[in-house]
Every structure is written in C-alpha cells, then in structure tokens.
mmJSON file of the N, C-alpha and C atoms, coordinates in Angstrom:
{"data_MODEL":{"atom_site":{
"group_PDB":["ATOM","ATOM","ATOM","ATOM","ATOM","ATOM","ATOM","ATOM","ATOM","ATOM","ATOM","ATOM","ATOM","ATOM","ATOM","ATOM","ATOM","ATOM","ATOM","ATOM","ATOM","ATOM","ATOM","ATOM","ATOM","ATOM","ATOM","ATOM","ATOM","ATOM","ATOM","ATOM","ATOM","ATOM","ATOM","ATOM","ATOM","ATOM","ATOM","ATOM","ATOM","ATOM","ATOM","ATOM","ATOM","ATOM","ATOM","ATOM","ATOM","ATOM","ATOM","ATOM","ATOM","ATOM","ATOM","ATOM","ATOM","ATOM","ATOM","ATOM","ATOM","ATOM","ATOM","ATOM","ATOM","ATOM","ATOM","ATOM","ATOM","ATOM","ATOM","ATOM","ATOM","ATOM","ATOM","ATOM","ATOM","ATOM","ATOM","ATOM","ATOM","ATOM","ATOM","ATOM","ATOM","ATOM","ATOM","ATOM","ATOM","ATOM","ATOM","ATOM","ATOM","ATOM","ATOM","ATOM","ATOM","ATOM","ATOM","ATOM","ATOM","ATOM","ATOM","ATOM","ATOM","ATOM","ATOM","ATOM","ATOM","ATOM","ATOM","ATOM","ATOM","ATOM","ATOM","ATOM","ATOM","ATOM","ATOM","ATOM","ATOM","ATOM","ATOM","ATOM","ATOM","ATOM","ATOM","ATOM","ATOM","ATOM","ATOM","ATOM","ATOM","ATOM","ATOM","ATOM","ATOM","ATOM","ATOM","ATOM","ATOM","ATOM","ATOM","ATOM","ATOM","ATOM","ATOM","ATOM","ATOM","ATOM","ATOM","ATOM","ATOM","ATOM","ATOM","ATOM","ATOM","ATOM","ATOM","ATOM","ATOM","ATOM","ATOM","ATOM","ATOM","ATOM","ATOM","ATOM","ATOM","ATOM","ATOM","ATOM","ATOM","ATOM","ATOM","ATOM","ATOM","ATOM","ATOM","ATOM","ATOM","ATOM","ATOM","ATOM","ATOM","ATOM","ATOM","ATOM","ATOM","ATOM","ATOM","ATOM","ATOM","ATOM","ATOM","ATOM","ATOM","ATOM","ATOM","ATOM","ATOM","ATOM","ATOM","ATOM","ATOM","ATOM","ATOM","ATOM","ATOM","ATOM","ATOM","ATOM","ATOM","ATOM","ATOM","ATOM","ATOM","ATOM","ATOM","ATOM","ATOM","ATOM","ATOM","ATOM","ATOM","ATOM","ATOM","ATOM"],
"id":[1,2,3,4,5,6,7,8,9,10,11,12,13,14,15,16,17,18,19,20,21,22,23,24,25,26,27,28,29,30,31,32,33,34,35,36,37,38,39,40,41,42,43,44,45,46,47,48,49,50,51,52,53,54,55,56,57,58,59,60,61,62,63,64,65,66,67,68,69,70,71,72,73,74,75,76,77,78,79,80,81,82,83,84,85,86,87,88,89,90,91,92,93,94,95,96,97,98,99,100,101,102,103,104,105,106,107,108,109,110,111,112,113,114,115,116,117,118,119,120,121,122,123,124,125,126,127,128,129,130,131,132,133,134,135,136,137,138,139,140,141,142,143,144,145,146,147,148,149,150,151,152,153,154,155,156,157,158,159,160,161,162,163,164,165,166,167,168,169,170,171,172,173,174,175,176,177,178,179,180,181,182,183,184,185,186,187,188,189,190,191,192,193,194,195,196,197,198,199,200,201,202,203,204,205,206,207,208,209,210,211,212,213,214,215,216,217,218,219,220,221,222,223,224,225,226,227,228],
"type_symbol":["N","C","C","N","C","C","N","C","C","N","C","C","N","C","C","N","C","C","N","C","C","N","C","C","N","C","C","N","C","C","N","C","C","N","C","C","N","C","C","N","C","C","N","C","C","N","C","C","N","C","C","N","C","C","N","C","C","N","C","C","N","C","C","N","C","C","N","C","C","N","C","C","N","C","C","N","C","C","N","C","C","N","C","C","N","C","C","N","C","C","N","C","C","N","C","C","N","C","C","N","C","C","N","C","C","N","C","C","N","C","C","N","C","C","N","C","C","N","C","C","N","C","C","N","C","C","N","C","C","N","C","C","N","C","C","N","C","C","N","C","C","N","C","C","N","C","C","N","C","C","N","C","C","N","C","C","N","C","C","N","C","C","N","C","C","N","C","C","N","C","C","N","C","C","N","C","C","N","C","C","N","C","C","N","C","C","N","C","C","N","C","C","N","C","C","N","C","C","N","C","C","N","C","C","N","C","C","N","C","C","N","C","C","N","C","C","N","C","C","N","C","C","N","C","C","N","C","C"],
"label_atom_id":["N","CA","C","N","CA","C","N","CA","C","N","CA","C","N","CA","C","N","CA","C","N","CA","C","N","CA","C","N","CA","C","N","CA","C","N","CA","C","N","CA","C","N","CA","C","N","CA","C","N","CA","C","N","CA","C","N","CA","C","N","CA","C","N","CA","C","N","CA","C","N","CA","C","N","CA","C","N","CA","C","N","CA","C","N","CA","C","N","CA","C","N","CA","C","N","CA","C","N","CA","C","N","CA","C","N","CA","C","N","CA","C","N","CA","C","N","CA","C","N","CA","C","N","CA","C","N","CA","C","N","CA","C","N","CA","C","N","CA","C","N","CA","C","N","CA","C","N","CA","C","N","CA","C","N","CA","C","N","CA","C","N","CA","C","N","CA","C","N","CA","C","N","CA","C","N","CA","C","N","CA","C","N","CA","C","N","CA","C","N","CA","C","N","CA","C","N","CA","C","N","CA","C","N","CA","C","N","CA","C","N","CA","C","N","CA","C","N","CA","C","N","CA","C","N","CA","C","N","CA","C","N","CA","C","N","CA","C","N","CA","C","N","CA","C","N","CA","C","N","CA","C","N","CA","C","N","CA","C","N","CA","C","N","CA","C"],
"label_alt_id":[null,null,null,null,null,null,null,null,null,null,null,null,null,null,null,null,null,null,null,null,null,null,null,null,null,null,null,null,null,null,null,null,null,null,null,null,null,null,null,null,null,null,null,null,null,null,null,null,null,null,null,null,null,null,null,null,null,null,null,null,null,null,null,null,null,null,null,null,null,null,null,null,null,null,null,null,null,null,null,null,null,null,null,null,null,null,null,null,null,null,null,null,null,null,null,null,null,null,null,null,null,null,null,null,null,null,null,null,null,null,null,null,null,null,null,null,null,null,null,null,null,null,null,null,null,null,null,null,null,null,null,null,null,null,null,null,null,null,null,null,null,null,null,null,null,null,null,null,null,null,null,null,null,null,null,null,null,null,null,null,null,null,null,null,null,null,null,null,null,null,null,null,null,null,null,null,null,null,null,null,null,null,null,null,null,null,null,null,null,null,null,null,null,null,null,null,null,null,null,null,null,null,null,null,null,null,null,null,null,null,null,null,null,null,null,null,null,null,null,null,null,null,null,null,null,null,null,null],
"label_comp_id":["MET","MET","MET","THR","THR","THR","ALA","ALA","ALA","GLU","GLU","GLU","ILE","ILE","ILE","GLU","GLU","GLU","ASP","ASP","ASP","TYR","TYR","TYR","PRO","PRO","PRO","THR","THR","THR","ARG","ARG","ARG","PRO","PRO","PRO","ASP","ASP","ASP","ASP","ASP","ASP","TYR","TYR","TYR","LEU","LEU","LEU","PRO","PRO","PRO","HIS","HIS","HIS","ILE","ILE","ILE","ILE","ILE","ILE","ALA","ALA","ALA","ARG","ARG","ARG","CYS","CYS","CYS","VAL","VAL","VAL","ASP","ASP","ASP","LYS","LYS","LYS","ALA","ALA","ALA","ARG","ARG","ARG","ALA","ALA","ALA","HIS","HIS","HIS","GLN","GLN","GLN","ARG","ARG","ARG","PRO","PRO","PRO","TYR","TYR","TYR","ARG","ARG","ARG","PHE","PHE","PHE","SER","SER","SER","LEU","LEU","LEU","ASN","ASN","ASN","GLY","GLY","GLY","ALA","ALA","ALA","THR","THR","THR","VAL","VAL","VAL","VAL","VAL","VAL","VAL","VAL","VAL","GLN","GLN","GLN","PRO","PRO","PRO","GLY","GLY","GLY","GLN","GLN","GLN","SER","SER","SER","ALA","ALA","ALA","ALA","ALA","ALA","ASP","ASP","ASP","VAL","VAL","VAL","ASN","ASN","ASN","ASP","ASP","ASP","ALA","ALA","ALA","VAL","VAL","VAL","GLN","GLN","GLN","GLN","GLN","GLN","GLN","GLN","GLN","TRP","TRP","TRP","GLN","GLN","GLN","ALA","ALA","ALA","ALA","ALA","ALA","ARG","ARG","ARG","SER","SER","SER","GLY","GLY","GLY","PRO","PRO","PRO","VAL","VAL","VAL","ALA","ALA","ALA","SER","SER","SER","ALA","ALA","ALA","PRO","PRO","PRO","PRO","PRO","PRO","ALA","ALA","ALA"],
"label_asym_id":["A","A","A","A","A","A","A","A","A","A","A","A","A","A","A","A","A","A","A","A","A","A","A","A","A","A","A","A","A","A","A","A","A","A","A","A","A","A","A","A","A","A","A","A","A","A","A","A","A","A","A","A","A","A","A","A","A","A","A","A","A","A","A","A","A","A","A","A","A","A","A","A","A","A","A","A","A","A","A","A","A","A","A","A","A","A","A","A","A","A","A","A","A","A","A","A","A","A","A","A","A","A","A","A","A","A","A","A","A","A","A","A","A","A","A","A","A","A","A","A","A","A","A","A","A","A","A","A","A","A","A","A","A","A","A","A","A","A","A","A","A","A","A","A","A","A","A","A","A","A","A","A","A","A","A","A","A","A","A","A","A","A","A","A","A","A","A","A","A","A","A","A","A","A","A","A","A","A","A","A","A","A","A","A","A","A","A","A","A","A","A","A","A","A","A","A","A","A","A","A","A","A","A","A","A","A","A","A","A","A","A","A","A","A","A","A","A","A","A","A","A","A","A","A","A","A","A","A"],
"label_entity_id":["1","1","1","1","1","1","1","1","1","1","1","1","1","1","1","1","1","1","1","1","1","1","1","1","1","1","1","1","1","1","1","1","1","1","1","1","1","1","1","1","1","1","1","1","1","1","1","1","1","1","1","1","1","1","1","1","1","1","1","1","1","1","1","1","1","1","1","1","1","1","1","1","1","1","1","1","1","1","1","1","1","1","1","1","1","1","1","1","1","1","1","1","1","1","1","1","1","1","1","1","1","1","1","1","1","1","1","1","1","1","1","1","1","1","1","1","1","1","1","1","1","1","1","1","1","1","1","1","1","1","1","1","1","1","1","1","1","1","1","1","1","1","1","1","1","1","1","1","1","1","1","1","1","1","1","1","1","1","1","1","1","1","1","1","1","1","1","1","1","1","1","1","1","1","1","1","1","1","1","1","1","1","1","1","1","1","1","1","1","1","1","1","1","1","1","1","1","1","1","1","1","1","1","1","1","1","1","1","1","1","1","1","1","1","1","1","1","1","1","1","1","1","1","1","1","1","1","1"],
"label_seq_id":[1,1,1,2,2,2,3,3,3,4,4,4,5,5,5,6,6,6,7,7,7,8,8,8,9,9,9,10,10,10,11,11,11,12,12,12,13,13,13,14,14,14,15,15,15,16,16,16,17,17,17,18,18,18,19,19,19,20,20,20,21,21,21,22,22,22,23,23,23,24,24,24,25,25,25,26,26,26,27,27,27,28,28,28,29,29,29,30,30,30,31,31,31,32,32,32,33,33,33,34,34,34,35,35,35,36,36,36,37,37,37,38,38,38,39,39,39,40,40,40,41,41,41,42,42,42,43,43,43,44,44,44,45,45,45,46,46,46,47,47,47,48,48,48,49,49,49,50,50,50,51,51,51,52,52,52,53,53,53,54,54,54,55,55,55,56,56,56,57,57,57,58,58,58,59,59,59,60,60,60,61,61,61,62,62,62,63,63,63,64,64,64,65,65,65,66,66,66,67,67,67,68,68,68,69,69,69,70,70,70,71,71,71,72,72,72,73,73,73,74,74,74,75,75,75,76,76,76],
"pdbx_PDB_ins_code":[null,null,null,null,null,null,null,null,null,null,null,null,null,null,null,null,null,null,null,null,null,null,null,null,null,null,null,null,null,null,null,null,null,null,null,null,null,null,null,null,null,null,null,null,null,null,null,null,null,null,null,null,null,null,null,null,null,null,null,null,null,null,null,null,null,null,null,null,null,null,null,null,null,null,null,null,null,null,null,null,null,null,null,null,null,null,null,null,null,null,null,null,null,null,null,null,null,null,null,null,null,null,null,null,null,null,null,null,null,null,null,null,null,null,null,null,null,null,null,null,null,null,null,null,null,null,null,null,null,null,null,null,null,null,null,null,null,null,null,null,null,null,null,null,null,null,null,null,null,null,null,null,null,null,null,null,null,null,null,null,null,null,null,null,null,null,null,null,null,null,null,null,null,null,null,null,null,null,null,null,null,null,null,null,null,null,null,null,null,null,null,null,null,null,null,null,null,null,null,null,null,null,null,null,null,null,null,null,null,null,null,null,null,null,null,null,null,null,null,null,null,null,null,null,null,null,null,null],
"Cartn_x":[1.122,-0.076,0.999,0.714,1.71,0.773,1.463,1.101,0.913,-0.422,-0.285,0.532,0.948,1.962,1.125,1.617,1.179,1.974,1.308,2.133,2.369,3.26,3.41,3.623,2.874,2.978,3.71,4.51,5.918,5.587,6.317,6.783,8.046,8.401,10.087,10.492,10.172,10.822,10.432,10.414,10.334,11.771,11.964,13.091,13.739,14.802,15.058,14.313,15.387,15.49,14.35,13.944,12.282,11.382,11.108,10.488,10.879,12.008,12.942,12.196,12.477,12.327,10.594,9.844,8.269,8.419,8.128,8.275,8.941,9.93,10.415,9.61,9.151,8.336,7.158,6.278,5.078,5.016,6.025,6.647,6.819,7.203,7.314,5.939,5.451,4.067,3.124,2.752,1.803,2.248,3.223,3.907,3.383,3.453,3.435,4.092,4.515,5.556,5.101,5.512,5.423,6.383,5.663,6.66,6.493,7.616,7.603,8.288,8.326,8.918,9.292,10.712,11.31,12.036,11.998,13.135,13.722,12.818,12.765,13.463,13.41,13.817,12.333,12.118,10.855,11.693,11.17,11.811,10.493,10.571,9.992,10.744,9.977,10.439,9.744,10.35,10.348,10.146,8.641,8.924,10.19,10.746,12.07,13.534,13.149,14.317,14.7,16.181,16.46,16.719,16.71,17.006,17.9,19.178,20.516,20.161,19.971,19.397,18.716,17.363,16.684,17.499,18.0,19.081,19.829,20.444,21.2,20.639,19.302,18.338,18.607,17.996,17.794,18.858,20.275,21.66,21.56,21.586,21.718,20.7,19.497,18.863,19.034,19.251,19.701,21.109,22.589,23.285,23.036,22.418,22.352,20.962,20.265,20.067,20.849,22.129,23.183,23.593,24.231,24.828,24.343,23.35,22.346,22.574,21.879,21.678,23.428,23.501,24.493,24.436,25.631,25.779,25.858,25.3,25.212,26.611,27.031,27.907,27.25,27.915,27.252,27.28,25.946,25.88,27.128,27.355,28.644,28.144],
"Cartn_y":[-1.309,-0.097,1.038,2.193,3.013,4.629,5.391,6.164,7.593,8.062,9.072,10.393,11.384,12.434,13.479,13.974,15.429,16.304,17.406,18.603,19.456,20.03,20.657,22.136,23.185,24.447,25.489,26.276,26.989,28.337,29.362,30.659,31.083,31.865,31.997,32.604,32.872,33.686,32.294,31.107,30.118,29.704,29.287,28.696,27.237,26.626,25.705,24.798,25.019,24.052,23.452,24.514,24.021,23.777,23.674,23.099,22.012,21.555,20.263,18.959,20.261,18.816,19.033,19.705,19.491,18.568,18.355,17.611,16.039,16.022,14.584,14.012,15.581,14.741,14.375,14.856,14.359,13.432,13.208,11.752,10.537,10.767,9.654,9.449,10.521,10.241,9.819,10.029,9.824,8.68,8.166,7.247,6.857,8.798,9.088,10.106,9.681,11.041,12.443,13.397,14.91,15.362,16.212,17.006,18.453,19.033,20.833,21.139,22.756,23.467,24.757,25.092,26.301,26.661,28.053,28.592,27.814,27.321,26.678,25.137,24.589,22.972,22.54,21.268,20.273,18.846,18.72,17.303,16.582,15.575,14.709,14.073,14.186,13.482,12.29,11.22,9.814,9.421,8.724,8.114,7.535,7.645,6.994,8.15,9.362,9.957,10.779,10.717,12.065,13.076,14.506,15.742,16.21,15.325,15.592,15.254,13.88,13.628,14.577,15.06,16.062,17.363,17.841,18.681,18.526,17.357,17.562,17.476,16.861,16.668,18.106,19.562,20.561,20.973,20.978,21.524,21.557,19.739,19.632,20.034,20.384,21.029,22.539,23.058,24.628,24.835,23.435,23.839,23.601,22.707,22.161,23.652,24.454,25.57,26.278,26.987,27.762,27.605,26.564,26.224,26.254,25.845,26.172,24.823,25.262,23.689,23.67,22.595,21.926,22.07,23.071,23.37,22.087,22.018,21.09,21.442,20.119,20.531,20.348,21.723,22.455,21.124,21.567,20.38,20.334,19.168,18.871,19.501],
"Cartn_z":[-0.076,0.179,0.058,-0.791,-0.786,-0.143,0.571,1.467,0.507,0.932,-0.121,0.599,-0.324,0.005,0.897,1.594,2.389,1.953,1.705,1.729,2.924,3.31,3.981,3.93,4.164,3.525,4.279,3.088,3.559,2.573,3.741,3.143,2.496,1.977,1.691,2.693,4.197,4.969,6.196,5.51,6.92,6.606,8.382,8.746,8.073,7.917,6.798,8.044,8.925,9.785,10.408,10.955,11.536,10.621,9.469,8.191,8.145,8.233,7.897,9.081,10.377,12.103,11.921,11.687,11.603,10.847,9.742,8.297,9.113,9.121,10.17,10.724,11.864,13.266,12.845,11.543,11.397,10.301,9.503,8.756,9.804,10.578,11.661,12.768,12.838,13.845,12.63,11.885,11.059,10.283,9.795,8.972,7.299,7.317,5.608,5.145,4.015,3.582,3.45,3.805,3.935,2.591,1.686,1.008,1.408,1.164,1.357,0.592,-0.052,-0.977,-0.148,-0.898,0.069,-0.758,-1.568,-2.178,-3.168,-3.873,-5.13,-5.052,-4.012,-3.826,-2.897,-3.62,-3.205,-2.678,-1.827,-1.077,-0.51,-0.604,0.457,1.191,2.333,3.853,3.98,3.94,4.02,5.835,6.338,7.641,7.863,8.853,9.449,8.577,7.681,7.404,8.471,8.475,9.219,8.607,9.808,9.519,8.411,8.882,8.105,6.47,6.794,5.042,4.373,4.739,4.227,4.295,4.959,4.674,3.345,3.274,2.096,1.231,0.759,-0.417,-0.443,0.133,0.099,-0.927,0.16,-0.369,-2.094,-1.87,-3.679,-4.702,-3.985,-5.018,-5.03,-3.966,-3.902,-4.804,-4.653,-5.423,-6.912,-7.536,-8.812,-9.447,-8.86,-9.228,-9.56,-9.245,-8.618,-9.666,-10.394,-10.893,-12.564,-12.532,-13.968,-14.623,-15.992,-16.571,-17.549,-17.531,-18.195,-19.882,-20.081,-21.506,-22.26,-23.51,-24.481,-25.579,-26.35,-26.91,-28.412,-29.215,-30.379,-31.399,-32.082,-33.326,-33.966,-34.433,-35.152,-36.649],
"occupancy":[1.0,1.0,1.0,1.0,1.0,1.0,1.0,1.0,1.0,1.0,1.0,1.0,1.0,1.0,1.0,1.0,1.0,1.0,1.0,1.0,1.0,1.0,1.0,1.0,1.0,1.0,1.0,1.0,1.0,1.0,1.0,1.0,1.0,1.0,1.0,1.0,1.0,1.0,1.0,1.0,1.0,1.0,1.0,1.0,1.0,1.0,1.0,1.0,1.0,1.0,1.0,1.0,1.0,1.0,1.0,1.0,1.0,1.0,1.0,1.0,1.0,1.0,1.0,1.0,1.0,1.0,1.0,1.0,1.0,1.0,1.0,1.0,1.0,1.0,1.0,1.0,1.0,1.0,1.0,1.0,1.0,1.0,1.0,1.0,1.0,1.0,1.0,1.0,1.0,1.0,1.0,1.0,1.0,1.0,1.0,1.0,1.0,1.0,1.0,1.0,1.0,1.0,1.0,1.0,1.0,1.0,1.0,1.0,1.0,1.0,1.0,1.0,1.0,1.0,1.0,1.0,1.0,1.0,1.0,1.0,1.0,1.0,1.0,1.0,1.0,1.0,1.0,1.0,1.0,1.0,1.0,1.0,1.0,1.0,1.0,1.0,1.0,1.0,1.0,1.0,1.0,1.0,1.0,1.0,1.0,1.0,1.0,1.0,1.0,1.0,1.0,1.0,1.0,1.0,1.0,1.0,1.0,1.0,1.0,1.0,1.0,1.0,1.0,1.0,1.0,1.0,1.0,1.0,1.0,1.0,1.0,1.0,1.0,1.0,1.0,1.0,1.0,1.0,1.0,1.0,1.0,1.0,1.0,1.0,1.0,1.0,1.0,1.0,1.0,1.0,1.0,1.0,1.0,1.0,1.0,1.0,1.0,1.0,1.0,1.0,1.0,1.0,1.0,1.0,1.0,1.0,1.0,1.0,1.0,1.0,1.0,1.0,1.0,1.0,1.0,1.0,1.0,1.0,1.0,1.0,1.0,1.0,1.0,1.0,1.0,1.0,1.0,1.0],
"B_iso_or_equiv":[0.0,0.0,0.0,0.0,0.0,0.0,0.0,0.0,0.0,0.0,0.0,0.0,0.0,0.0,0.0,0.0,0.0,0.0,0.0,0.0,0.0,0.0,0.0,0.0,0.0,0.0,0.0,0.0,0.0,0.0,0.0,0.0,0.0,0.0,0.0,0.0,0.0,0.0,0.0,0.0,0.0,0.0,0.0,0.0,0.0,0.0,0.0,0.0,0.0,0.0,0.0,0.0,0.0,0.0,0.0,0.0,0.0,0.0,0.0,0.0,0.0,0.0,0.0,0.0,0.0,0.0,0.0,0.0,0.0,0.0,0.0,0.0,0.0,0.0,0.0,0.0,0.0,0.0,0.0,0.0,0.0,0.0,0.0,0.0,0.0,0.0,0.0,0.0,0.0,0.0,0.0,0.0,0.0,0.0,0.0,0.0,0.0,0.0,0.0,0.0,0.0,0.0,0.0,0.0,0.0,0.0,0.0,0.0,0.0,0.0,0.0,0.0,0.0,0.0,0.0,0.0,0.0,0.0,0.0,0.0,0.0,0.0,0.0,0.0,0.0,0.0,0.0,0.0,0.0,0.0,0.0,0.0,0.0,0.0,0.0,0.0,0.0,0.0,0.0,0.0,0.0,0.0,0.0,0.0,0.0,0.0,0.0,0.0,0.0,0.0,0.0,0.0,0.0,0.0,0.0,0.0,0.0,0.0,0.0,0.0,0.0,0.0,0.0,0.0,0.0,0.0,0.0,0.0,0.0,0.0,0.0,0.0,0.0,0.0,0.0,0.0,0.0,0.0,0.0,0.0,0.0,0.0,0.0,0.0,0.0,0.0,0.0,0.0,0.0,0.0,0.0,0.0,0.0,0.0,0.0,0.0,0.0,0.0,0.0,0.0,0.0,0.0,0.0,0.0,0.0,0.0,0.0,0.0,0.0,0.0,0.0,0.0,0.0,0.0,0.0,0.0,0.0,0.0,0.0,0.0,0.0,0.0,0.0,0.0,0.0,0.0,0.0,0.0],
"pdbx_formal_charge":[null,null,null,null,null,null,null,null,null,null,null,null,null,null,null,null,null,null,null,null,null,null,null,null,null,null,null,null,null,null,null,null,null,null,null,null,null,null,null,null,null,null,null,null,null,null,null,null,null,null,null,null,null,null,null,null,null,null,null,null,null,null,null,null,null,null,null,null,null,null,null,null,null,null,null,null,null,null,null,null,null,null,null,null,null,null,null,null,null,null,null,null,null,null,null,null,null,null,null,null,null,null,null,null,null,null,null,null,null,null,null,null,null,null,null,null,null,null,null,null,null,null,null,null,null,null,null,null,null,null,null,null,null,null,null,null,null,null,null,null,null,null,null,null,null,null,null,null,null,null,null,null,null,null,null,null,null,null,null,null,null,null,null,null,null,null,null,null,null,null,null,null,null,null,null,null,null,null,null,null,null,null,null,null,null,null,null,null,null,null,null,null,null,null,null,null,null,null,null,null,null,null,null,null,null,null,null,null,null,null,null,null,null,null,null,null,null,null,null,null,null,null,null,null,null,null,null,null],
"auth_seq_id":[1,1,1,2,2,2,3,3,3,4,4,4,5,5,5,6,6,6,7,7,7,8,8,8,9,9,9,10,10,10,11,11,11,12,12,12,13,13,13,14,14,14,15,15,15,16,16,16,17,17,17,18,18,18,19,19,19,20,20,20,21,21,21,22,22,22,23,23,23,24,24,24,25,25,25,26,26,26,27,27,27,28,28,28,29,29,29,30,30,30,31,31,31,32,32,32,33,33,33,34,34,34,35,35,35,36,36,36,37,37,37,38,38,38,39,39,39,40,40,40,41,41,41,42,42,42,43,43,43,44,44,44,45,45,45,46,46,46,47,47,47,48,48,48,49,49,49,50,50,50,51,51,51,52,52,52,53,53,53,54,54,54,55,55,55,56,56,56,57,57,57,58,58,58,59,59,59,60,60,60,61,61,61,62,62,62,63,63,63,64,64,64,65,65,65,66,66,66,67,67,67,68,68,68,69,69,69,70,70,70,71,71,71,72,72,72,73,73,73,74,74,74,75,75,75,76,76,76],
"auth_comp_id":["MET","MET","MET","THR","THR","THR","ALA","ALA","ALA","GLU","GLU","GLU","ILE","ILE","ILE","GLU","GLU","GLU","ASP","ASP","ASP","TYR","TYR","TYR","PRO","PRO","PRO","THR","THR","THR","ARG","ARG","ARG","PRO","PRO","PRO","ASP","ASP","ASP","ASP","ASP","ASP","TYR","TYR","TYR","LEU","LEU","LEU","PRO","PRO","PRO","HIS","HIS","HIS","ILE","ILE","ILE","ILE","ILE","ILE","ALA","ALA","ALA","ARG","ARG","ARG","CYS","CYS","CYS","VAL","VAL","VAL","ASP","ASP","ASP","LYS","LYS","LYS","ALA","ALA","ALA","ARG","ARG","ARG","ALA","ALA","ALA","HIS","HIS","HIS","GLN","GLN","GLN","ARG","ARG","ARG","PRO","PRO","PRO","TYR","TYR","TYR","ARG","ARG","ARG","PHE","PHE","PHE","SER","SER","SER","LEU","LEU","LEU","ASN","ASN","ASN","GLY","GLY","GLY","ALA","ALA","ALA","THR","THR","THR","VAL","VAL","VAL","VAL","VAL","VAL","VAL","VAL","VAL","GLN","GLN","GLN","PRO","PRO","PRO","GLY","GLY","GLY","GLN","GLN","GLN","SER","SER","SER","ALA","ALA","ALA","ALA","ALA","ALA","ASP","ASP","ASP","VAL","VAL","VAL","ASN","ASN","ASN","ASP","ASP","ASP","ALA","ALA","ALA","VAL","VAL","VAL","GLN","GLN","GLN","GLN","GLN","GLN","GLN","GLN","GLN","TRP","TRP","TRP","GLN","GLN","GLN","ALA","ALA","ALA","ALA","ALA","ALA","ARG","ARG","ARG","SER","SER","SER","GLY","GLY","GLY","PRO","PRO","PRO","VAL","VAL","VAL","ALA","ALA","ALA","SER","SER","SER","ALA","ALA","ALA","PRO","PRO","PRO","PRO","PRO","PRO","ALA","ALA","ALA"],
"auth_asym_id":["A","A","A","A","A","A","A","A","A","A","A","A","A","A","A","A","A","A","A","A","A","A","A","A","A","A","A","A","A","A","A","A","A","A","A","A","A","A","A","A","A","A","A","A","A","A","A","A","A","A","A","A","A","A","A","A","A","A","A","A","A","A","A","A","A","A","A","A","A","A","A","A","A","A","A","A","A","A","A","A","A","A","A","A","A","A","A","A","A","A","A","A","A","A","A","A","A","A","A","A","A","A","A","A","A","A","A","A","A","A","A","A","A","A","A","A","A","A","A","A","A","A","A","A","A","A","A","A","A","A","A","A","A","A","A","A","A","A","A","A","A","A","A","A","A","A","A","A","A","A","A","A","A","A","A","A","A","A","A","A","A","A","A","A","A","A","A","A","A","A","A","A","A","A","A","A","A","A","A","A","A","A","A","A","A","A","A","A","A","A","A","A","A","A","A","A","A","A","A","A","A","A","A","A","A","A","A","A","A","A","A","A","A","A","A","A","A","A","A","A","A","A","A","A","A","A","A","A"],
"auth_atom_id":["N","CA","C","N","CA","C","N","CA","C","N","CA","C","N","CA","C","N","CA","C","N","CA","C","N","CA","C","N","CA","C","N","CA","C","N","CA","C","N","CA","C","N","CA","C","N","CA","C","N","CA","C","N","CA","C","N","CA","C","N","CA","C","N","CA","C","N","CA","C","N","CA","C","N","CA","C","N","CA","C","N","CA","C","N","CA","C","N","CA","C","N","CA","C","N","CA","C","N","CA","C","N","CA","C","N","CA","C","N","CA","C","N","CA","C","N","CA","C","N","CA","C","N","CA","C","N","CA","C","N","CA","C","N","CA","C","N","CA","C","N","CA","C","N","CA","C","N","CA","C","N","CA","C","N","CA","C","N","CA","C","N","CA","C","N","CA","C","N","CA","C","N","CA","C","N","CA","C","N","CA","C","N","CA","C","N","CA","C","N","CA","C","N","CA","C","N","CA","C","N","CA","C","N","CA","C","N","CA","C","N","CA","C","N","CA","C","N","CA","C","N","CA","C","N","CA","C","N","CA","C","N","CA","C","N","CA","C","N","CA","C","N","CA","C","N","CA","C","N","CA","C","N","CA","C","N","CA","C","N","CA","C","N","CA","C"],
"pdbx_PDB_model_num":[1,1,1,1,1,1,1,1,1,1,1,1,1,1,1,1,1,1,1,1,1,1,1,1,1,1,1,1,1,1,1,1,1,1,1,1,1,1,1,1,1,1,1,1,1,1,1,1,1,1,1,1,1,1,1,1,1,1,1,1,1,1,1,1,1,1,1,1,1,1,1,1,1,1,1,1,1,1,1,1,1,1,1,1,1,1,1,1,1,1,1,1,1,1,1,1,1,1,1,1,1,1,1,1,1,1,1,1,1,1,1,1,1,1,1,1,1,1,1,1,1,1,1,1,1,1,1,1,1,1,1,1,1,1,1,1,1,1,1,1,1,1,1,1,1,1,1,1,1,1,1,1,1,1,1,1,1,1,1,1,1,1,1,1,1,1,1,1,1,1,1,1,1,1,1,1,1,1,1,1,1,1,1,1,1,1,1,1,1,1,1,1,1,1,1,1,1,1,1,1,1,1,1,1,1,1,1,1,1,1,1,1,1,1,1,1,1,1,1,1,1,1,1,1,1,1,1,1]
}}}
C-alpha cells in the first residue's frame, strides 16, 4: 500500500531547520511522507528519514539550481 504524500505549507521566509524538523516529526508520527517546497527546492520526507538527510537533499537541489543548466555540445 502506497501512502499518499501530504503537503506541508511553507512561506519564502520560513526557517529551513524548523521546516525540516516539523516534516520529519510529522512523517514519523503519521507514518506517511510529507512534501515541502522552500526557495526552489522541493523535498519529500519519508518516515524514518533523518533531518540531516533531508537537509542534504535540499542543499543538493539548491546547488544544482545555482550551477544552472549543463551546456550541451554544439551540433557537429
């Protein structure tokens, strides 16, 4: 059985560690995944996932956004 993903509402000025802690707690307590979006990153927090792992996922998305699209080779 697949658990439906719950959306956790956020605002652009929310504090990332607070959002991560709330989603980790909710996912654990309700045994269902929670999704949040903050400043361009969208992460689904699974029950049992650590806050450090969630933070790493956010940081990876932010890094990818900063580095921009990968340039493709010009046509031959």
